[in-house]
C-alpha positions, 0 to 999 in steps of 0.5 A: 229436885233439890236446890244447888250449893256449890262449894269451892273448897273441900269440906269435911264429911260432917260439914258436907252432910249438914248441907246435903240434908236440904241441898244438892252440893257440888264440891270442888277441892279449890278452883284453878285453871284446870277446873275453872270452866267446870266450876263456872258451868255449875254456877248457872243454877246455884243458889248458894256458894261456900268456900275460901281463898278464891276471888269472887268477881263479876265474871263468876257472879255473872254466871250465877243468876240464881245466887242468893248467898255466899258464905266464906270460911273466913272473917276477911271479905277482901276477896269480894265486892260487898257493894256489888253483892248488895246490888245483885241481892246476894247476902255475904256471910263470914265467920267472926268470933270462932277464929279470934283466939287462935289468930291472936295466939298466932300474932303473939307467937310472932311477937315472941318469935321475932323478939327472941329470934326463935326461928333464926336461932333454932336453925343455928342449932340445927346447922351445928353452929352451937359449939360454945356458950352463946354471946351477944350475937345470939341475944334477943329482946324482952317482950314483958314490960314493953310497949305494944301498939295495936293498929285495929282494936277489933276482936283480934286486936282486943284478944292480943291486948289481953295477952299483952297487958294481963300476961306480959305486963305490957303497956298497950297503945291502940289506934282505931276508928273510934275509942274502945272503952272496954279495952281501955277499962280492961287492959289500960289500953290508950287510944293513940294517933297512928303517928304517935303509936308508931313512935312510941311502940316497941312492937306494932301489931296490925289487925285491921281489915283490908279496905280501900282506906287501909291498903298501903297504910303502912308505907315508907313514911310510917316505917320511918316513924318507928323506932329502929329497935321496933318489931312489926307484926302483921296478921291481917293482910299483906297489902296493908304494908308497902312490902318494898318499903318494909324490905328496905327498912329491914335490910338497912337496919331502920327496923329491927325485925318483922313477924309476918303471916301475910304478904302482898302475894301469896304464896310468897314468891321464892325470890322474895328478899323477905326469905333471905332476911334473918330478921324476918319470921315468915309464916304461910298465912296460918292465923286461924290454922288449927284443926279445932278452929278451922273445923269450927269455921267450916261449921259456922260457914255452913250454918250461916249459909243454911240460915241465909237460904232459909230466911233465918236471921244471922248476925254474920252478914258481912255486906249490910248496907 
């Protein structure tokens, strides 16, 4: 009898076929209150898990005593406790690289959309309000030649720096755990303390992973250091920003605008003040959401799982000691 893999996200037929060559696969199209009990029941003899957008906590893991590997169809691993997985002898795998360029596209789209008020003014036209030549009330701000501050110079941060420096002639500042000499050489990026970056940047883009150290790292004090003309973009995780402080800064005019693909609660609650602010571009967490990239991510995750379960080395282990 074949060993079992449980998928907690619906997989494309060809990706599913990759796994079914060697394993029995039980597939769920997401896990919610209606099917959670059935999902938990399938875990007792599962050796592998694959999926996305589900918090894999101790309650789930306790039901999976034979589990050897979990492959998440994402680069972020904030839905897991990597240390707990190590203690249990479970390998955690993720999908870096394949989503870098697409997520950087999303980040730069938010920079442009917030600066040029694209969503707000597209609605202005659709509402029939464009009845005469526009005036200053419809003006935005330039992106080219401005200063971009990047918080987190990893793969995605570096891809955004490339777009900014080489495509838009922007000055690039960055804050990171350590200097990135390659980015400095290629894009003239300058390693900058966080406070100085916030003070000097016209645009601040957040690309750090969510960890205990980065949770809430942009709060009221940090927002107060930014220029009132600045624009904040977040394509990482919503909890990196104190959302209440951000709303206050945007409502008061302390901050010009924000482009947000991620939020403290997702989906964004219908009563969120962010939905009523014209200076906010809000997206439904689409960072890597293109047909091409999501397909590559799923294939990568499936191959990661197959490699881990067969003992082959893989560079995509996210919970190394």
